C-alpha positions in Angstrom: 83.7 100.4 128.6 81.5 102.7 126.8 83.0 105.9 125.3 86.5 104.5 125.4 88.5 103.6 122.3 88.5 99.9 121.7 91.4 98.2 120.2 91.7 95.3 117.8 94.9 93.4 118.0 96.4 92.2 114.7 98.9 89.6 115.5 101.6 89.0 112.9 104.3 86.4 112.8 107.8 87.4 113.8 110.4 87.1 111.0 112.0 83.7 111.5 113.8 83.8 108.2 116.9 85.3 110.0 118.3 81.8 110.5 117.5 80.3 107.1 119.8 79.5 104.1 123.0 79.3 106.2 123.1 83.1 106.7 124.5 84.2 110.1 122.1 86.2 112.3 124.3 89.3 112.2 124.3 89.2 108.3 120.5 88.7 108.3 120.0 91.6 110.7 122.3 93.8 108.5 120.2 92.8 105.4 117.0 93.5 107.2 118.2 96.9 108.3 119.4 97.7 104.7 116.0 96.7 103.3 114.2 99.1 105.7 116.7 101.9 105.2 115.5 103.0 101.8 117.6 106.1 101.4 120.7 104.2 102.6 121.7 106.9 105.1 122.5 104.4 107.9 119.4 105.1 109.9 115.7 104.3 109.7 113.4 107.3 110.0 109.7 107.2 111.0 108.5 107.1 107.4 110.8 104.1 106.5 109.8 102.3 109.6 106.0 102.9 109.1 106.2 101.8 105.4 108.0 98.6 106.3 105.7 97.7 109.1 102.5 98.3 107.1 103.9 96.3 104.1 104.9 93.5 106.4 101.6 93.3 108.2 99.6 93.6 105.0 101.6 90.7 103.4 100.9 88.5 106.4 97.2 89.1 106.2 97.0 88.8 102.4 97.3 85.0 102.4 96.9 84.4 98.7 99.3 87.3 97.7 96.8 88.9 95.4 97.5 92.4 96.7 94.1 92.6 98.4 92.6 91.3 101.7 89.3 89.6 101.3 86.7 89.4 104.1 87.7 85.7 104.6 91.4 86.6 105.0 90.5 89.4 107.4 88.4 87.2 109.5 91.2 84.6 109.7 93.5 87.0 111.6 94.7 85.4 114.8 93.7 87.0 118.1 90.3 88.4 117.0 87.9 88.3 119.9 85.0 90.3 118.7 84.0 89.2 115.1 81.3 91.8 114.8 83.6 94.7 115.6 86.3 93.1 113.4 83.8 93.1 110.5 82.9 96.7 111.1 86.5 97.6 110.9 86.9 95.8 107.6 84.0 97.8 106.2 85.5 101.0 107.5 88.9 100.4 105.9 87.3 99.2 102.6 86.6 102.8 101.5 85.5 102.0 98.0 83.2 99.2 99.2 84.5 96.6 96.8 84.6 94.0 99.5 88.4 93.9 99.6 91.1 96.0 101.3 93.9 97.2 99.1 97.3 98.1 100.5 96.5 101.8 99.9 93.3 101.5 102.0 95.1 99.5 104.8 98.1 101.8 104.8 96.0 105.0 105.0 93.9 103.6 107.9 96.9 102.3 109.8 98.8 105.6 109.4 95.9 107.4 111.1 94.7 104.8 113.6 97.5 102.7 114.8 100.4 102.6 117.3 103.1 102.8 114.7 104.5 106.1 116.1 104.5 104.8 119.7 106.3 101.6 118.5 108.9 103.7 116.7 109.5 105.8 119.8 109.8 102.7 121.9 112.5 101.3 119.7 114.3 104.7 119.5 116.3 104.1 122.7 118.7 107.1 122.2 115.9 109.5 121.3 117.6 110.5 118.0 114.3 110.3 116.1 115.8 107.6 113.9 116.7 103.9 114.4 120.2 102.7 114.3 121.3 99.1 113.5 121.6 98.5 117.2 118.0 99.4 117.7 116.7 97.1 115.0 117.7 93.5 115.7 114.6 91.8 114.4 111.6 93.1 112.5 110.9 94.9 114.9 110.7 93.9 118.6 107.0 94.1 119.1 104.6 91.4 118.0 101.3 93.3 117.6 100.2 96.2 115.7 97.2 98.0 117.3 94.5 99.6 115.2 91.8 101.6 116.8 88.1 101.1 115.9 
């Protein structure tokens, strides 16, 4: 489909740590909410949500935890169908052309070219422009972050 925006799906793993270490699910959800709610005002705004999601996705891609995504890590993302386009996106995100994507580069690109806003709006069931504990039951309810080419 020429002329239309193409999407690359970055699949990231759902947080299954909610059931670990003998912690009840409600306690784990409460802790998750508190970790996202940086200003501790009892609600999650778009900025807090966006920051958490970008950090979470970046950590999932950065397999060796060296605070940078290599080309090999980038190509190992599940769900990639078009390797050439995936490689082009890596080069576009890698603004300083050092053959690695830093969190700053990833965050900047995702902020401008992703569905984070739509995902936030989808979770904001009451239309309050913030997320309450009832609206965040896992990190978060969608399983894919979409980034445009």
